[in-house]
Each structure stands twice: as structure tokens, then as C-alpha cells.
C-alpha positions as CSV (number, residue, x, y, z in Angstrom):
1,Q,-0.1,0.0,0.1
2,G,2.9,2.4,1.0
3,A,4.6,1.5,-2.3
4,R,1.4,2.3,-4.3
5,R,1.1,5.8,-2.6
6,V,4.8,6.5,-3.5
7,R,4.1,5.4,-7.2
8,A,0.9,7.7,-7.2
9,R,3.0,10.7,-6.0
10,G,5.5,10.0,-8.7
11,A,2.9,9.8,-11.2
12,R,1.3,13.1,-10.1
13,R,4.7,14.8,-9.8
14,R,5.4,13.7,-13.7
15,R,2.1,15.1,-14.9
16,A,2.7,18.3,-13.1
17,V,6.3,18.6,-14.7
18,R,4.7,17.8,-18.1
19,R,1.8,20.3,-17.5
20,S,4.6,22.9,-16.5
21,A,6.5,22.2,-19.6
22,R,3.6,22.6,-21.9
23,M,2.7,25.8,-20.2
24,A,6.1,27.0,-20.7
25,A,6.1,26.0,-24.3
26,D,2.7,27.6,-24.8
27,A,4.0,30.5,-23.3
28,A,7.0,30.7,-25.5
29,Q,4.9,30.0,-28.5
30,M,2.5,32.8,-27.6
31,A,5.3,35.3,-27.0
32,Q,6.8,34.5,-30.5
33,L,3.3,34.6,-32.1
34,T,2.6,37.9,-30.5
35,Q,5.9,39.3,-31.7
36,L,5.3,38.0,-35.3
37,L,1.7,39.4,-35.4
38,Q,3.0,42.9,-34.1
39,Q,5.5,42.9,-37.1
40,T,2.6,42.2,-39.6
41,V,1.3,45.7,-38.9
42,A,4.4,47.4,-38.0
43,G,4.7,49.1,-41.4
44,N,8.1,47.8,-42.3
45,T,7.5,46.0,-45.5
46,Q,10.5,43.6,-45.1
47,A,9.6,42.9,-41.6
48,M,5.8,42.3,-42.4
49,Q,6.8,39.8,-45.2
50,A,9.2,38.0,-43.1
51,A,6.7,37.7,-40.3
52,T,4.0,36.5,-42.6
53,Q,6.2,33.8,-43.9
54,Q,7.1,32.6,-40.5
55,L,3.5,32.6,-39.5
56,R,2.6,30.5,-42.8
57,Q,5.4,28.0,-41.7
58,A,3.9,27.7,-38.2
59,E,0.5,27.1,-39.4
60,T,1.5,23.4,-39.9
61,T,2.5,23.1,-36.2
62,P,0.0,21.0,-34.3
63,G,-2.1,23.3,-32.0
64,F,-1.3,26.5,-34.0
65,G,-5.0,27.5,-34.3
66,L,-5.7,26.9,-30.6
67,I,-2.4,28.9,-29.5
68,L,-3.8,31.7,-31.7
69,L,-7.1,31.7,-30.1
70,Q,-5.5,31.7,-26.6
71,L,-3.6,34.6,-27.6
72,L,-6.7,36.6,-28.6
73,R,-8.2,35.7,-25.3
74,E,-5.4,37.2,-23.1
75,A,-6.2,41.0,-22.4
76,S,-2.5,41.6,-21.6
77,V,-1.6,41.0,-25.2
78,N,-1.0,44.3,-27.2
79,E,-4.3,45.4,-28.8
80,G,-2.8,45.7,-32.3
81,A,-1.3,42.2,-31.9
82,R,-4.8,40.8,-30.9
83,H,-6.5,42.5,-33.9
84,A,-3.8,41.3,-36.4
85,G,-4.2,37.9,-34.8
86,A,-8.0,38.0,-35.3
87,I,-7.7,38.8,-38.9
88,Y,-5.0,36.1,-39.3
89,F,-7.1,33.4,-37.7
90,K,-10.2,34.3,-40.0
91,N,-7.9,34.1,-43.0
92,F,-6.2,30.9,-41.7
93,V,-9.7,29.2,-41.4
94,R,-10.7,30.4,-44.9
95,R,-7.4,29.0,-46.5
96,L,-7.2,25.7,-44.7
97,W,-10.4,24.7,-43.2
98,S,-11.6,22.8,-46.3
99,V,-8.3,21.4,-46.9
100,E,-7.6,17.8,-45.8
101,A,-5.3,17.5,-42.9
102,T,-3.2,15.1,-45.0
103,S,-2.9,17.8,-47.7
104,G,-1.6,20.5,-45.2
105,G,-4.9,21.3,-43.6
106,I,-5.8,21.8,-39.9
107,S,-5.8,18.4,-38.0
108,A,-8.9,16.8,-36.8
109,S,-8.0,17.4,-33.1
110,D,-7.2,21.0,-33.7
111,R,-10.5,21.4,-35.6
112,Q,-12.4,20.0,-32.7
113,A,-10.6,22.2,-30.2
114,I,-11.2,25.5,-32.3
115,K,-15.0,24.7,-32.4
116,Q,-15.2,23.9,-28.9
117,H,-13.9,27.3,-27.7
118,L,-14.6,29.7,-30.6
119,L,-18.1,30.9,-29.7
120,T,-17.3,31.7,-26.0
121,L,-14.1,33.4,-27.0
122,M,-15.7,35.5,-29.6
123,L,-18.5,36.6,-27.2
124,Q,-15.9,37.8,-24.7
125,A,-13.6,39.5,-27.2
126,P,-13.4,43.3,-27.9
127,K,-15.5,44.5,-31.0
128,Q,-12.6,44.6,-33.5
129,V,-11.6,41.1,-32.5
130,Q,-15.3,39.7,-32.4
131,V,-15.9,40.9,-36.0
132,Q,-13.1,38.9,-37.4
133,L,-13.7,35.8,-35.2
134,A,-17.5,35.8,-36.3
135,A,-16.3,35.7,-39.9
136,G,-14.1,32.7,-39.1
137,L,-17.0,31.1,-37.2
138,E,-19.2,31.5,-40.2
139,E,-16.7,30.1,-42.5
140,I,-16.6,26.9,-40.4
141,S,-20.4,26.7,-39.9
142,I,-20.9,26.6,-43.9
143,T,-19.1,23.2,-44.0
144,D,-19.5,21.8,-40.5
145,Y,-23.0,23.0,-39.3
146,P,-24.9,21.1,-38.2
147,N,-23.6,17.5,-38.8
148,D,-19.9,18.1,-37.7
149,W,-20.5,20.8,-35.1
150,A,-23.1,19.3,-32.9
151,N,-22.4,21.4,-29.8
152,L,-22.9,24.8,-31.6
153,L,-26.6,25.2,-31.4
154,P,-27.0,24.0,-27.9
155,E,-24.2,26.4,-26.9
156,I,-26.0,29.3,-28.7
157,V,-29.4,28.4,-27.1
158,Q,-27.6,28.1,-23.5
159,H,-26.1,31.7,-23.8
160,L,-29.4,33.2,-25.0
161,K,-31.3,31.4,-22.0
162,T,-28.8,32.3,-19.3
163,S,-27.0,35.4,-20.1
164,Q,-28.2,38.6,-18.6
165,D,-25.5,40.6,-20.3
166,M,-26.9,42.5,-23.7
167,N,-23.8,42.3,-25.3
168,V,-23.5,38.6,-25.1
169,L,-27.2,38.2,-26.1
170,K,-26.7,40.4,-29.0
171,G,-23.3,38.6,-30.1
172,T,-25.0,35.2,-29.7
173,M,-28.1,36.1,-31.8
174,E,-25.9,37.7,-34.4
175,T,-23.8,34.4,-34.5
176,A,-27.0,32.5,-35.0
177,H,-28.2,34.7,-37.8
178,T,-24.9,34.3,-39.5
179,V,-24.9,30.4,-39.1
180,F,-28.5,30.3,-40.5
181,L,-27.9,32.5,-43.5
182,K,-26.7,29.3,-45.4
183,F,-30.3,28.1,-45.5
184,R,-31.3,31.1,-47.8
185,H,-28.9,30.0,-50.7
186,Q,-29.1,26.3,-50.9
187,Q,-31.0,24.4,-53.3
188,R,-33.9,22.5,-51.8
189,S,-33.0,19.0,-50.8
190,E,-33.6,16.3,-48.2
191,T,-30.4,17.2,-46.6
192,L,-31.4,21.0,-46.3
193,L,-34.9,20.2,-45.0
194,K,-33.3,18.0,-42.2
195,E,-30.8,20.8,-41.3
196,V,-33.6,23.3,-41.1
197,K,-35.8,21.1,-39.2
198,Y,-33.0,20.3,-36.7
199,T,-32.3,24.0,-36.3
200,V,-35.9,25.1,-36.0
201,T,-36.7,22.3,-33.3
202,G,-33.7,23.3,-31.1
203,F,-34.0,27.2,-31.6
204,Q,-37.6,28.1,-32.1
205,E,-38.9,28.5,-28.5
206,T,-35.7,30.4,-27.5
207,H,-36.0,32.7,-30.6
208,L,-39.6,33.5,-29.8
209,E,-38.9,34.2,-26.0
210,V,-36.1,36.5,-26.9
211,F,-38.0,38.4,-29.7
212,K,-40.9,39.0,-27.2
213,A,-38.7,40.3,-24.5
214,A,-36.7,42.5,-26.9
215,C,-40.1,44.1,-28.3
216,Q,-41.4,44.6,-24.9
217,R,-38.3,46.6,-23.9
218,I,-38.1,48.4,-27.0
219,L,-41.7,49.4,-27.2
220,G,-41.8,50.4,-23.5
221,N,-40.0,53.6,-24.3
222,A,-38.0,53.5,-21.0
223,L,-34.6,52.4,-22.4
224,P,-31.8,55.1,-22.7
225,G,-30.2,55.6,-26.0
226,D,-27.4,53.2,-25.7
227,Q,-29.6,50.4,-24.6
228,I,-32.0,51.2,-27.4
229,K,-29.0,50.9,-29.8
230,L,-28.2,47.4,-28.3
231,H,-31.6,46.2,-28.4
232,F,-31.8,47.2,-32.1
233,E,-28.7,45.2,-33.0
234,L,-30.3,42.4,-31.2
235,M,-33.6,42.9,-33.1
236,K,-31.9,43.0,-36.4
237,A,-30.3,39.5,-35.8
238,L,-33.6,38.2,-34.5
239,I,-35.4,39.2,-37.7
240,G,-32.6,38.1,-39.9
241,A,-32.8,34.5,-38.0
242,F,-36.5,34.5,-38.6
243,Y,-36.3,35.0,-42.2
244,S,-33.6,32.4,-42.6
245,L,-35.7,29.9,-40.6
246,N,-38.8,30.5,-42.7
247,V,-37.2,30.7,-46.2
248,V,-37.4,27.0,-47.0
249,D,-40.7,26.0,-45.5
250,L,-43.0,27.4,-43.1
251,P,-42.2,25.6,-39.9
252,E,-45.3,24.7,-37.6
253,F,-44.0,26.5,-34.7
254,F,-43.7,29.8,-36.6
255,E,-47.2,29.3,-38.3
256,D,-48.5,28.7,-34.6
257,H,-46.9,31.8,-33.3
258,R,-47.3,34.2,-36.3
259,E,-49.7,36.4,-34.4
260,E,-46.9,37.3,-32.0
261,Y,-44.3,37.7,-34.4
262,F,-46.5,40.0,-36.9
263,Q,-48.0,42.1,-34.1
264,G,-44.3,42.7,-32.9
265,F,-43.3,43.5,-36.5
266,L,-46.1,46.0,-36.9
267,S,-45.4,47.8,-33.6
268,L,-41.7,48.1,-34.6
269,L,-42.7,49.7,-38.1
270,K,-44.3,52.6,-36.2
271,F,-41.4,52.9,-33.5
272,K,-39.0,55.8,-33.9
273,H,-35.9,56.9,-31.8
274,P,-33.1,59.4,-32.6
275,A,-30.6,56.9,-31.3
276,V,-31.2,54.5,-33.9
277,Q,-31.9,56.8,-36.8
278,G,-29.8,57.2,-39.8
279,S,-28.4,60.4,-41.3
280,G,-27.6,61.6,-44.7
281,D,-26.9,58.7,-47.0
282,Q,-26.1,56.1,-44.1
283,A,-29.1,54.1,-43.0
284,G,-29.4,53.6,-39.3
285,L,-30.4,50.5,-37.3
286,Q,-34.0,51.8,-37.2
287,E,-34.2,51.9,-41.2
288,Q,-32.4,48.5,-41.5
289,V,-34.7,46.9,-39.0
290,K,-37.8,48.2,-40.8
291,A,-36.4,47.1,-44.1
292,S,-35.9,43.5,-42.8
293,I,-39.5,43.5,-41.6
294,C,-40.7,44.5,-45.1
295,E,-38.4,41.6,-46.6
296,C,-40.3,39.0,-44.1
297,F,-43.7,40.4,-45.0
298,A,-42.6,40.0,-48.7
299,L,-41.5,36.4,-48.1
300,Y,-44.9,35.4,-46.6
301,T,-46.6,37.2,-49.5
302,D,-44.6,35.1,-52.1
303,K,-44.7,31.7,-50.4
304,Y,-47.4,31.6,-47.6
305,Q,-50.5,33.4,-48.7
306,E,-52.9,31.5,-46.8
307,E,-51.2,31.9,-43.6
308,F,-50.3,35.5,-44.2
309,S,-53.8,36.6,-45.5
310,P,-55.2,37.6,-42.1
311,F,-52.4,40.1,-41.7
312,L,-52.5,41.4,-45.3
313,L,-54.6,44.6,-44.6
314,P,-52.8,45.7,-41.5
315,C,-49.3,45.0,-43.2
316,V,-50.2,47.0,-46.4
317,K,-51.7,49.8,-44.4
318,D,-48.8,50.3,-42.3
319,V,-46.1,49.9,-44.9
320,W,-48.0,52.3,-47.0
321,E,-48.0,54.9,-44.0
322,L,-44.4,54.2,-43.6
323,L,-43.5,54.9,-47.1
324,V,-45.6,58.0,-47.4
325,G,-44.0,59.3,-44.0
326,V,-40.2,59.0,-44.9
327,D,-38.3,61.7,-46.7
328,Q,-36.2,61.7,-49.7
329,Q,-32.8,61.2,-47.8
330,E,-30.6,58.3,-49.2
331,M,-30.7,56.8,-45.6
332,N,-34.1,55.6,-46.5
333,D,-33.4,54.2,-49.9
334,Q,-33.2,50.5,-48.9
335,L,-36.2,50.8,-46.6
336,V,-38.2,52.4,-49.4
337,A,-37.1,49.8,-52.0
338,R,-38.0,46.9,-49.5
339,G,-41.3,48.4,-48.6
340,I,-42.2,48.8,-52.2
341,Q,-41.1,45.2,-53.1
342,F,-43.6,44.0,-50.4
343,L,-46.5,46.2,-52.0
344,S,-45.5,44.8,-55.4
345,S,-45.5,41.3,-54.2
346,A,-48.9,41.8,-52.5
347,A,-50.4,43.7,-55.4
348,A,-49.5,40.9,-57.9
349,T,-51.1,38.3,-55.9
350,R,-54.8,37.3,-55.8
351,W,-56.3,37.5,-52.3
352,P,-59.8,36.8,-51.0
353,Q,-60.1,40.4,-50.0
354,S,-57.4,42.5,-51.6
355,P,-56.9,46.2,-50.7
356,F,-55.8,46.7,-54.3
357,D,-59.3,46.0,-55.7
358,D,-60.1,49.5,-54.4
359,P,-59.5,52.2,-57.1
360,N,-58.8,54.6,-54.3
361,V,-56.0,52.6,-53.0
362,L,-54.5,52.3,-56.4
363,S,-54.8,56.2,-57.0
364,G,-53.3,56.7,-53.7
365,I,-50.3,54.4,-54.2
366,C,-49.6,56.0,-57.6
367,E,-49.7,59.6,-56.3
368,K,-47.9,58.9,-52.8
369,V,-45.6,56.1,-53.5
370,V,-44.8,55.7,-57.1
371,F,-44.5,59.2,-58.4
372,P,-42.2,60.5,-55.4
373,N,-40.0,57.6,-56.0
374,I,-39.7,57.7,-59.8
375,V,-38.7,61.4,-59.7
376,L,-35.0,62.2,-59.7
377,R,-33.4,63.7,-56.6
378,D,-30.6,66.1,-56.4
379,S,-28.4,63.1,-55.2
380,D,-29.3,61.3,-58.4
381,A,-28.7,64.2,-60.6
382,E,-25.2,64.4,-58.8
383,L,-24.5,60.9,-59.3
384,F,-25.1,61.3,-63.0
385,E,-22.7,64.2,-63.2
386,D,-19.9,62.6,-61.1
387,N,-20.2,58.9,-61.9
388,P,-22.4,58.4,-65.1
389,S,-21.3,54.7,-65.4
390,E,-22.6,54.0,-61.8
391,Y,-25.6,55.8,-62.6
392,V,-26.4,53.6,-65.7
393,R,-25.3,50.4,-63.6
394,R,-28.0,51.3,-60.9
395,D,-30.6,51.9,-63.5
396,L,-30.2,48.6,-65.3
397,E,-32.9,46.1,-64.6
398,G,-31.4,43.2,-62.6
399,A,-28.7,45.4,-61.1
400,D,-27.6,44.2,-57.5
401,Q,-28.4,47.6,-55.8
402,E,-32.0,48.3,-55.0
403,T,-33.0,51.8,-56.1
404,R,-36.2,53.7,-55.4
405,R,-36.9,54.3,-59.1
406,R,-36.5,50.7,-60.1
407,S,-38.6,49.5,-57.1
408,A,-41.4,52.1,-58.1
409,M,-41.4,50.8,-61.8
410,D,-41.6,47.2,-60.5
411,L,-44.7,48.3,-58.4
412,V,-46.3,49.9,-61.5
413,K,-45.9,46.5,-63.3
414,A,-47.0,44.4,-60.3
415,M,-50.3,46.5,-60.0
416,G,-50.9,46.3,-63.7
417,K,-50.9,42.5,-63.6
418,L,-54.3,42.2,-62.1
419,H,-55.6,45.9,-62.6
420,E,-54.0,46.9,-65.8
421,A,-57.0,48.9,-67.1
422,K,-57.4,51.0,-63.9
423,V,-53.7,51.5,-63.2
424,T,-53.0,52.7,-66.9
425,E,-56.0,55.0,-66.8
426,I,-54.7,56.5,-63.5
427,L,-51.1,56.9,-64.6
428,V,-51.7,58.0,-68.1
429,G,-53.7,60.7,-66.7
430,Y,-50.9,61.5,-64.3
431,V,-48.4,61.7,-67.2
432,K,-50.5,64.1,-69.0
433,A,-50.9,66.3,-65.9
434,L,-47.1,66.1,-65.5
435,M,-46.4,67.2,-69.0
436,E,-48.8,70.3,-68.5
437,Q,-47.0,71.1,-65.3
438,A,-43.7,71.0,-67.1
439,R,-44.7,73.9,-69.2
440,Q,-45.3,76.0,-66.1
441,V,-42.4,75.3,-63.8
442,P,-38.4,76.2,-64.0
443,P,-36.5,74.2,-66.6
444,E,-34.6,72.1,-64.0
445,R,-37.9,71.0,-62.6
446,A,-39.5,70.4,-65.9
447,E,-36.7,68.2,-66.9
448,R,-37.3,65.9,-63.9
449,F,-41.0,66.0,-64.6
450,K,-40.5,64.8,-68.2
451,D,-37.8,62.3,-67.1
452,A,-40.2,60.8,-64.6
453,C,-43.0,60.6,-67.4
454,I,-40.4,58.5,-69.7
455,Y,-39.9,56.0,-66.8
456,L,-43.6,55.9,-66.1
457,C,-44.4,55.2,-69.8
458,I,-41.7,52.4,-69.8
459,A,-43.2,50.9,-66.6
460,L,-46.7,51.0,-67.9
461,A,-46.2,49.8,-71.4
462,V,-43.8,47.0,-71.1
463,R,-45.5,43.6,-70.5
464,G,-42.8,41.2,-71.8
465,Q,-39.2,41.4,-72.8
466,T,-35.9,39.5,-73.1
467,R,-32.3,40.7,-73.1
468,K,-31.7,39.6,-76.8
469,E,-35.1,40.4,-78.2
470,G,-36.1,43.6,-76.4
471,V,-39.7,44.3,-75.7
472,T,-41.9,41.3,-77.0
473,M,-45.3,42.4,-75.4
474,V,-46.8,45.8,-74.6
475,N,-49.9,47.2,-72.8
476,Q,-52.3,48.0,-75.7
477,N,-53.8,50.9,-73.7
478,V,-50.4,52.9,-73.9
479,N,-49.7,54.7,-77.2
480,I,-45.9,54.2,-77.5
481,T,-45.7,56.1,-80.9
482,E,-47.6,59.1,-79.7
483,F,-45.5,59.5,-76.6
484,F,-42.3,59.2,-78.7
485,T,-43.8,61.9,-80.9
486,N,-44.8,64.3,-78.3
487,L,-41.8,64.0,-75.8
488,V,-39.1,61.9,-76.7
489,A,-38.4,63.1,-80.5
490,P,-38.5,66.9,-79.6
491,E,-36.0,66.5,-76.7
492,L,-33.5,64.7,-79.1
493,T,-34.0,66.9,-82.1
494,G,-34.0,70.3,-80.2
495,P,-31.5,73.1,-81.1
496,E,-29.7,73.3,-77.6
497,P,-26.2,71.6,-77.2
498,I,-26.0,68.0,-76.2
499,T,-24.5,68.9,-73.0
500,Q,-27.9,70.6,-71.8
501,R,-30.6,68.5,-70.3
502,S,-28.2,65.4,-70.4
503,I,-30.2,63.3,-67.8
504,L,-33.4,63.7,-69.9
505,R,-31.7,63.0,-73.3
506,A,-30.1,59.8,-71.8
507,S,-33.6,58.6,-70.6
508,C,-35.1,59.5,-74.1
509,L,-32.1,57.3,-75.6
510,K,-33.2,54.5,-73.0
511,F,-36.8,54.8,-74.3
512,I,-35.7,54.3,-77.9
513,T,-33.7,51.3,-76.9
514,V,-36.3,49.7,-74.8
515,F,-38.9,50.2,-77.5
516,R,-36.7,49.4,-80.6
517,N,-39.1,46.8,-81.8
518,Q,-42.3,49.0,-81.6
519,L,-40.9,52.3,-83.3
520,A,-40.8,52.6,-87.0
521,R,-37.1,52.8,-88.4
522,E,-37.9,56.2,-90.0
523,Q,-38.9,57.6,-86.7
524,V,-35.8,56.7,-84.9
């Protein structure tokens, strides 16, 4: 028995010695790694290249990724080195995560250790470091979640259920939103459906609980500005996760609780606070959250009409009031575009009781939503002067950037699908009134009115087109030739130098290009 105790003490001493040796080795590696990372941002080109080369060589060392994460956790490490280390970790993951270990990739044990510690470390890290680690986590989740990262969702749920720290709640929900983004872009398959079902089952109740609590605190109007901002960041991630979890199929849980979600969405559309409002050309969290809500409305309108039908009228009403209430500042552009996209989707869909069956609603939308967003603003004219190529790129149908004008044209086309005669009557009358007004206002204002008329005519008249053939089907209620003769041709053949009214003349050329098959060669 005494001999066994002696052997046990000896074994403990040997383990302690090995731990000390490992700790000393880790400390030495961390010190070297810190020095190399500092050199990568030192500004000395030679030193930066040498440090980067040494880091690349060190990547193949077992435990490199874990030591790098450990360095990022140490508050005593220089801030610049931690930020550089976070960027390096993100790029390290992007380069090597999809590479097999036998081909120079990250070993299986290192992968497991990284996934085990990454989320907790990210939530504790400073903002600059957190952003880079989040990008690394997203990269890993694309390939590993959920099958090869079984503990990620339970860990996310645990943080959301137990943490009282708003920064942790926000960071965790942002992580969930980032991980679930993959569902939006994958082709429907059995594998995808299983992954979504696993995620929804494990996350749904926690999501609703956090959503309701965040809504209650925001709408209570008792939070100071800094807390409102944190809650809106949380809400933005909550709505993003909601969209991703509903985009493939409508889960039973979300169908059962749609009343709670949509009532919350409608209340948030009406909420305003200067702490989260944008300025100038920068959208604030308030505009971003409301745009995301409109995106969710459009998703349900497109895919789940029966389930959305009870909410159609209040959603159309509140989005309409929202669009009428926002000003022309660029910070509202995405919100306006998303709101109009929802109205377009709703207008092009048959409903048991559709608000678009009312001619007064159609007239109001044309006057208060279509026209204000199809007329050029000062910022649009400045873009044409400063960067005409970018102006044209944004104007092209199918361009990646949403614009007010393109969204307004899409709304005209959508309303015309089911109410062509009435919408045409309203807007043709509007075009005639605008042309009359153009004769009575200053030249700059007249140019913008005429320009708007051209785009209204294009939106009204085109009913089918291809990139190769151009317009193949037109609205028979619109006289394209008459419009060309009365507005387009006089602007292009006038005696003024080509540099005058350049935006209007560019729009006239667009009109000819669009309707090249409908206009006689002699006219052109």
C-alpha cells in the first residue's frame, strides 16, 4: 500500500512537470506569435513579409489555431497584435478549413478544439476582434454545421437562455443569424430540410422568447439611447434569423405563433427613436430593422399566402403609411425599396379580400408612393454628373443595388398584372398632368418631370421582354408612338447643345432602346 502511494505521488509529479513544460512551451509560442503578429502591422515591408512567411510555416504546427485563439483571449496582449491575430485567424480558417489534414490542412483534433472554444471566446472579445472571429465562425459553419458541429446550437441556446448581458445576447443572436444564412442560398433537398428542421426544433422557443422580451423593452420607451441601440442590434439579428428559418418551408411553430411575430413587426414599424435613426446617406439601425421586416412580409406574401392572409390589410396599411412618411434622404433608400417590393408582391397576388381592388387605393399608391420615388432627386443628378457609369449600372434592370426608381417601376408593373386597365388610366392621366405642369415650372424642374414621365411610360407599357429581343409584349392601352412623338423626339432633335438636359436626353435614348421593336425605323 505504501509503495502504491509512492508510485501515485511520482505519477502526479510527472504529470505536473509535463503540464509545466507544456505551459512554458505555450507561453514561449505565444510570445513568439505575438511578436510576429506585431511585425505584420508594423509598417516595415520587409519585416511584414518575413513575419507573414514565418506565420505560414507555423500554421502546420499542431495546436497552432488553438494557441492563436488563446492569444486573442489574453487581455495583456497588445491590442494591435490581438486585432492582427483575429484577422490572421479568419484568413487561416478560410484558407485551410476545407483542406484535408493530410494535404496540409488543419488536423482533426485542432478542428475540434477550435470549435469547442470559438463561440465563447468570440463573445468575450473586444469588438474589433469579435468581428473577425465571427467571420471565421461563419466560414466553419458553412461546411460543419450542423452535422460536424453538434455542440454549436445547444451552446447558442444556452447563452441566450442564461445570459443577462445584452452584449452577449446580441453577439449570440448575431452568430445564430450568421450561421442560418446558409439556408437562404442552398437548393432545396432532403439534406437541407433535415438541417432546417434540426435547427428550428432546437432554436424556435428560445427565438420567440428573446423576440418578445426585446419587443417589450424597445416598445416600452423606457430605455436610454445606448440600450436602444443594443436592443436594435439584437432585433436586427432576430429578424434575420426569422427570415432564414422560414425561407425554405413554413415551420409549424412559426405558423402557430405568427400572431405574436407579426404584431411585434407592425409595432416596430411605427417605432421611432433618434438613437437608432440614420443620417444623410447612411441608414441607421431603425431603417435597417424596418427594411428587414418588409422583407419578411414579402417572403410570406410570395410563399405563404393562406397563412399571411389575415395580416395582409394591416401590413399593407402600415407599410403604405411608412413609405408616405419617410423623406427623400438616401438613408431611407433601402427601406423604401424593400417596402415597395412588399407592396409589389402583394399587388401581384390574388387575395380573397385585396386592398388593391379599391381604385382609391391604387390612386393613392400611384400618387403617394410611385411618383415621389420615380422622380429624380438632387443626389441622383449629382451621381449622373460625377459617375455616369454607376448611374447607368444602378438603372439597369437586374442590377444588384436596389433603387427607389427601379422599385417604383416594379410596383407599377405588379399593380398592372391584375388591374391593368385601372392602373393605366390613373397613370396615363398622371403623365398628361405632369407634362402640363412641365410647361409651367422652371426648366430644371420641368426636366425631372419629363424624365419621370418617360420612366412611367416604360413601366406602364412593357409587359414582356428579353435581353436579346427587347420588348416582345406591350400594354395596348399605352400609345408608345404618340408618346415618342410628343416628348422623346422633340428633346433629342432640339437646337440646344447636347450638354444641356443631359439626364433627360439619356432617358430618351433609353426609351428608344427599350421600344426599338415598336418604333418605326424612320422615326428613330
